[in-house]
N, C-alpha and C positions, 0 to 999 in steps of 0.2 A: 503495499499499499503505500503510494506517493506520499510525502508529509510535506503538503505546500498549503498556504493560505494566502487569500486576497484579503485587502483590506481598503476601504474609502473612507473619513473622515472629510467635511465641508461644514464651518461652520462660518463667521462674520468675518475671522481673522483668519484661516487656511482655507486649506483645500491638497489633501493629499492622498495620492492614489499607492499604495503599498504592494509588493507579492515577495511571498519569500517561501520559501523549499531551501528546509534542514538537510536534506540529503544530496547539497549541492557540491559547486567544485569552486567554492569562493569567487564567484564571474557577479559583478555590481554594475547597474545601470542607475545613475545618483544626479537628478538635481533636486536642491532643493534650494536655492539662495542663497544656503549657510555651507561656504568653502570648508573653513576649516572643520563642521560639522561632517561633511561630505570627507573629507580625508580618513575621519575619527571610523565614520562606516567601511570606509572602504576595506578600514587594518581592520575591524572586529569581523568581518564575511569573509575577508582569506582565511585570517588565523580560525576563523570554528569553518570553514568550510562550507558554509552559506552562499543559496546564488540571492542575492537584495533586488529587488528595484525597487526604487522610489523618486518619485515626479510630487514635488509640491511647491506648494505658491503662498508665501506667508506674508504678514504685513513688517517685510523684515527693513521696512523705513521707518518705524518706528524702533524698532530693536530685533533680536534672534529670537527672542523667550517663546513667542507663541507657536512657533515654528518648531523649533527643538521639542517643547514639550510634546506640540499634536503627531510627530512622527516617533517620540520616545513613544505612545498613550497605543499608537496605530500596529508601531514592531512589537511590542506586548501581548497584543489582541493576537494577532497576525502566529506568532512565537507561541501562545496560548493554542489558538485552533487549528494549526496546522501538528499539532503533539497528539489531540484527540484525546483518547482515553488515558492514554502514557502506557499501556500495558506492554511490558520490556525493557523497558527504560532503566540505565544504571539511576538516574535521578539525583545521583548528585554528581558535582563537579570542582575542582581546585584547581587553580593556577596560580604561578608565580612568574612573571616575566621583566626579565630587567630590560631596559632601554638605556645605554649608554649609561650616568650616573645614578636615576632613580630605580626604583625597584618598585612594581604594584604587586598588589595580587586581587584576585576575586573566586570565590566561596561561593557557589549558589546550589540551590535545595530545589527541586521541581515542587512543592509540596501542599499548593494549592493555597496556602497563607503567604499573604503577601506580607514583607517585610525587608528597609533597606537597612542595613546598619552603614555607614558611611565615613568610614574614617583617613579622612584626603586634606589635605590644606596646602595651598597652592602660592609660592610666594610673590605671586603677580594678578592683578583684578582682571584682565586680559595679555588674550594672546589672538593678533591681529587685532582685528574689531569681535574677535570672541568674547563673549565675559564668561569670565571661568566657575562663576556661579552656575550657571548653568549646565554646570557635568553633575553635582548633584540631582539637580533638578532632572535630565535624561534620565539618571539612575531610578532613582527614585519612580517615576511615572512608569518606566519600563517594570521594576519589579509591581507597582501595584494591577497593571492589566496585566502582566504575564500571570502572576499568583505565584508568586516566589518568590522565597528567603534569599534576597543578595547579600552580600557580605563585599563589600570594598577598602577594600588597604593600603594605603598609599605609605610604601616602609619608610622610604628614607628617597632625597632625591634635590634638585635643583633649578632643573629648567623645568618651565613647568608646562612647557609643549610633550618632553622627556616621559614628565609625568603623568599626564594626562592619556600620553600615546601607549605607555605602560598598564595604565587600567583598561582600556578597548581590547587590547591585543589581550590582555589575561580575561576581557571576559570573553571574547570570541571562543579563546580556550577549553575555558569553565565551561560553556553551553556545551560546545561540543563532546566536550565528554558527558554529559549529563545525560543529551538527548540521542546517545547511542544505546542500541537494542544489546541487548546483553542477551545469548542462545539462552542462560541460563535460567533468566528469568521467564514465568510463565505466564504471568500475570502483572498485577502492577506491585511496583517493590513499596509495600507497604504491609504493615499487621492492622490497617483497620481494611485493608480490602480495598481500596480509593484512596486515588491521589486529585 
């Protein structure tokens, strides 16, 4: 069964069309109006081996907030939909990623119980025109809509770009691990019998 999902979301602030294939090859086609986010999402997809297509138009003349937030909402919804009943998945994923002087870690549990633990502080308020406070916003909305327990830990670093990049790469790899099918698991990996 192909694990794919398409999500569309239109508000007075944004219009988003997103397609996700969990069992992809890291191929992306991204047009969001937020170049730094596109760079991060490209890294996320390549390291997670996800195929990800996003076409988004938002009120970026105000700032990037609504576009970043709504893309995270759509990505979380697509991930949840593509996983279906979650039978056979590994459920948990953990990855450390070094990026030059920075070390990031992401741990996920596809538990159907949304939670974000975000332990990251950045030395700069912006990378180019991108506000670094939007990194937290992205991870929070992703965790909420995917209904996953997501722990984001930045152990150290100096360069803000490197620090954020390490986290997005780690997110891709941790989700790749968590979404993999384990042939030993015949149902859902939970003593409750449901995720």
